[in-house]
C-alpha positions in Angstrom: 44.9 121.7 124.5 44.2 118.1 123.4 45.6 116.5 120.3 42.1 116.4 118.8 41.7 120.1 119.4 45.0 120.8 117.8 44.2 118.7 114.8 40.8 120.5 114.4 42.7 123.8 114.5 45.1 122.7 111.8 42.3 121.5 109.6 40.4 124.7 110.0 43.6 126.8 109.2 44.2 124.7 106.1 40.6 125.2 105.0 40.9 129.1 105.4 44.4 129.6 103.9 44.6 129.8 100.1 46.5 126.9 98.5 49.3 129.3 97.4 50.0 130.1 101.1 50.4 126.4 101.9 52.6 125.2 99.0 55.1 127.3 97.1 55.6 126.5 93.4 58.4 124.0 92.8 61.6 125.1 91.1 62.1 123.9 87.6 65.2 122.4 86.1 66.3 123.0 82.5 69.2 121.5 80.6 70.9 123.5 77.8 73.5 123.0 75.2 75.8 126.1 75.2 78.1 128.0 72.9 80.5 130.7 74.2 82.3 132.3 71.2 85.1 134.9 71.6 84.1 137.9 69.5 87.3 137.9 67.5 87.5 134.1 66.9 85.4 131.5 65.1 85.8 128.5 67.4 83.2 128.4 70.3 83.7 126.8 73.7 80.8 124.4 74.0 79.3 122.7 77.0 76.0 122.2 78.8 74.2 123.9 81.6 71.8 122.5 84.2 69.9 125.4 85.7 67.3 125.4 88.4 64.9 128.3 88.2 63.3 129.2 91.5 59.9 130.9 91.6 61.5 134.1 93.1 63.7 134.5 90.0 66.9 133.2 91.4 68.9 130.7 89.4 71.6 128.1 90.4 73.1 125.2 88.7 76.2 123.9 87.0 78.1 124.3 83.7 79.8 121.2 82.2 82.5 122.0 79.6 82.6 119.7 76.6 86.4 119.5 76.8 86.2 118.2 80.4 88.6 120.9 81.6 86.5 120.7 84.8 84.0 118.2 86.0 81.5 120.9 86.8 81.5 124.7 87.3 79.0 126.4 89.7 76.5 128.9 88.2 74.4 131.5 90.0 72.1 134.1 88.5 68.7 135.7 88.2 65.8 136.1 85.9 63.4 139.1 85.7 61.0 140.0 82.9 62.9 137.9 80.4 66.3 139.4 81.3 68.8 136.9 82.6 72.2 137.2 84.2 74.5 134.3 85.1 77.9 134.1 86.8 79.7 131.0 85.7 82.6 129.9 87.9 84.2 131.0 91.1 87.8 132.0 90.3 87.8 133.0 86.6 84.1 134.2 86.5 82.4 134.6 83.2 79.4 136.9 83.5 76.5 136.4 81.1 73.8 139.0 80.4 71.1 138.3 78.0 67.5 137.5 77.3 65.4 134.3 77.8 63.0 134.0 74.9 61.1 130.8 73.8 63.4 128.8 76.1 66.6 130.1 74.5 69.2 132.3 76.3 70.9 134.8 73.9 73.3 137.4 75.1 76.9 138.4 75.6 79.5 137.5 78.2 82.7 138.8 79.6 85.5 137.0 81.3 86.3 139.0 84.4 89.9 137.9 84.7 91.0 138.2 81.1 88.4 140.8 80.0 87.5 138.8 76.8 84.1 139.4 75.3 82.0 136.6 74.1 78.7 135.8 72.3 76.6 133.4 74.4 73.8 131.1 73.4 72.1 128.3 75.4 69.4 126.2 73.7 67.2 123.7 75.5 68.8 120.2 75.3 65.4 118.5 75.8 62.0 118.9 74.3 60.3 119.7 77.6 62.6 122.7 78.3 61.3 124.7 75.3 58.0 125.1 77.0 59.5 127.1 79.8 
């Protein structure tokens, strides 16, 4: 097959395939200000999250504690029908379960090593994130 024949075949395939089959939606990145408050205390742990939402519902990113106790902490999770779960950390994992509504994550969390329960909130840190 000649190069010209191959090129015509590719053009024809591109014309027949729907656009969604050619290019997948791009992941979106959202920055959050976070508050993780132990249920029996008043002082929250604060920080920020940078989460990448993939079109298939998977989430990955980083948590940055305000007290600089770590430079960054890896985050993985998932989103389905407004329900969100996140695992923050690798050694002392904090598991968050909550809801994403109007760009805000509200829920609870539990530290898997020390079994401490927390209230968790993450609000968009920039104006564009609220449109998510």
